[in-house]
C-alpha positions, -999 to 999 in steps of 0.1 A, spaced: 0 0 0 14 34 -9 24 58 19 -2 86 23 10 121 15 18 144 43 8 181 44 16 207 70 6 242 81 34 260 98 26 294 113 47 315 136 30 325 169 40 362 166 5 375 160 -30 364 151 -39 345 120 -54 365 91 -71 356 58 -38 348 41 -31 322 68 -66 308 65 -61 303 27 -29 283 33 -44 263 61 -75 255 40 -54 244 10 -33 221 30 -62 206 50 -84 202 18 -55 185 0 -50 161 28 -87 153 29 -89 147 -9 -58 125 -11 -63 105 21 -32 122 35 -21 134 68 -23 169 81 3 183 105 5 215 125 40 230 132 47 260 153 76 279 140 86 297 172 124 302 169 120 340 173 119 341 211 116 379 211 83 380 192 67 346 197 42 343 226 22 314 241 -11 334 238 -6 336 200 -1 298 198 -32 293 218 -51 316 195 -38 298 164 -52 265 176 -85 281 185 -89 298 151 -80 266 132 -104 245 152 -132 271 147 -125 269 109 -132 232 111 -96 220 106 -80 191 124 -44 179 126 -23 151 141 -8 153 175 18 160 187 23 195 174 60 201 166 74 233 181 107 244 167 119 257 201 118 222 214 141 208 187 171 231 186 194 201 187 181 189 153 191 223 137 225 223 154 232 188 140 224 200 105 245 232 109 274 211 123 272 189 92 274 219 69 303 233 90 322 200 88 319 203 50 335 238 51 304 255 40 297 278 70 316 309 82 308 337 106 304 373 96 305 402 121 289 432 104 255 444 116 227 450 91 234 487 92 271 482 86 263 459 56 241 487 41 270 512 46 295 488 29 271 485 0 267 522 -3 304 528 -2 311 501 -29 283 511 -53 273 547 -51 249 542 -80 227 518 -60 232 489 -83 245 464 -57 226 431 -61 199 424 -36 182 392 -26 145 385 -34 135 401 0 153 433 -9 183 429 14 218 435 -2 239 404 -9 266 401 17 296 421 7 317 418 38 350 402 47 338 374 69 347 347 44 383 358 42 390 361 79 416 337 93 403 309 115 421 323 145 406 357 141 371 342 138 376 323 170 390 353 188 361 376 179 335 349 188 353 343 221 353 381 228 315 380 226 310 399 194 277 395 176 279 373 145 259 356 118 267 321 105 265 322 67 264 296 40 293 299 16 270 299 -15 297 295 -41 312 265 -24 277 250 -18 267 254 -54 300 238 -66 292 208 -44 256 205 -54 255 214 -91 222 224 -108 190 219 -88 153 220 -95 120 213 -77 85 201 -87 60 230 -86 23 221 -88 11 221 -123 42 239 -136 64 209 -135 102 212 -130 115 246 -119 152 254 -120 164 265 -86 183 298 -82 198 298 -47 226 321 -58 200 349 -58 203 350 -20 241 352 -18 257 339 14 224 335 32 223 335 70 218 301 87 220 311 123 231 340 146 248 343 179 214 349 196 194 326 173 206 290 168 188 285 135 171 304 107 139 299 88 158 284 58 177 258 79 149 248 103 122 244 76 141 218 56 151 199 87 115 199 100 100 189 67 124 160 65 120 148 101 82 150 99 81 132 66 64 161 48 58 151 11 38 182 -1 45 218 8 17 243 0 26 279 10 23 315 -3 39 327 -35 61 351 -15 81 321 -5 87 308 -41 122 323 -43 132 307 -10 127 272 -25 160 275 -43 179 278 -10 158 250 5 166 227 -24 203 235 -20 203 227 17 182 195 11 207 183 -15 238 189 7 222 175 38 209 145 20 173 153 28 143 144 6 127 171 -16 89 175 -12 65 185 -40 59 223 -38 29 244 -45 31 282 -40 -4 295 -40 -17 330 -47 -15 357 -20 -45 376 -6 -38 414 -10 -51 444 9 -67 474 -6 -33 489 -13 -21 458 -31 1 446 -3 1 410 9 -17 406 42 7 405 72 8 407 109 32 437 107 6 456 87 -20 447 112 -42 430 87 -77 420 100 -73 389 121 -96 359 119 -106 364 155 -118 399 147 -139 386 119 -153 359 142 -162 386 168 -179 406 140 -202 376 133 -184 359 104 -188 321 101 -162 295 89 -180 294 56 -177 332 53 -140 329 59 -137 303 32 -156 326 7 -133 355 17 -103 335 7 -118 327 -27 -121 290 -21 -159 289 -22 
């Protein structure tokens, strides 16, 4: 008998769910129902400064009110730091990780100094590709600065990683094979002194350990898949099937987000909306 597909919804408990989250949760739940698959809930709470227990409680309440169900136990990233460290250590042992010591502001200043015309390449999120000297620092100097307590970010040596992996692709919904472009992100951050993992690293580790076979998430994460395929290849992890669905935009054409204080599901509930109303608002009914 074939193994049933595994889907997941993986919100961060740093605010209340909005319609964009509902769309993604519905798509994953509906897909699991249609295929006889499994539905998982993962709480991506590695950002200790912003994630709060009351938001996690609200996530579960909203999803249950929408009529969605998921398997237990729920995986919380904060409880599995050792898994991410093991993956990071493997990358480090391969010579693919190095520390950089510039702050975000210092990186912006370096970029401005090197390219006054503003043409310095930026990643898909708009941040400048790392231009600093971290990769060229001697090992002893790296160790000295870390021992001195300086803030640092652990970065993937993108050129070395790409040379090791070669061309990569992923399966995207109805589009078929998509050529991955991890180089668009430059030497992406995998961890920081005050954060033992990053979204990119933890998501590929989690998906592999949970046996996730199908990833349905917003179109805004489409470019990130290149980095995820690179990490999967180097770490020897399986690649899920991907589907990057449309985004729900506000009246100004921006994607809904917690930072923009987009109307939360719980506010719509309080105003008298029903689960069927929410499904219609997401365009699924």
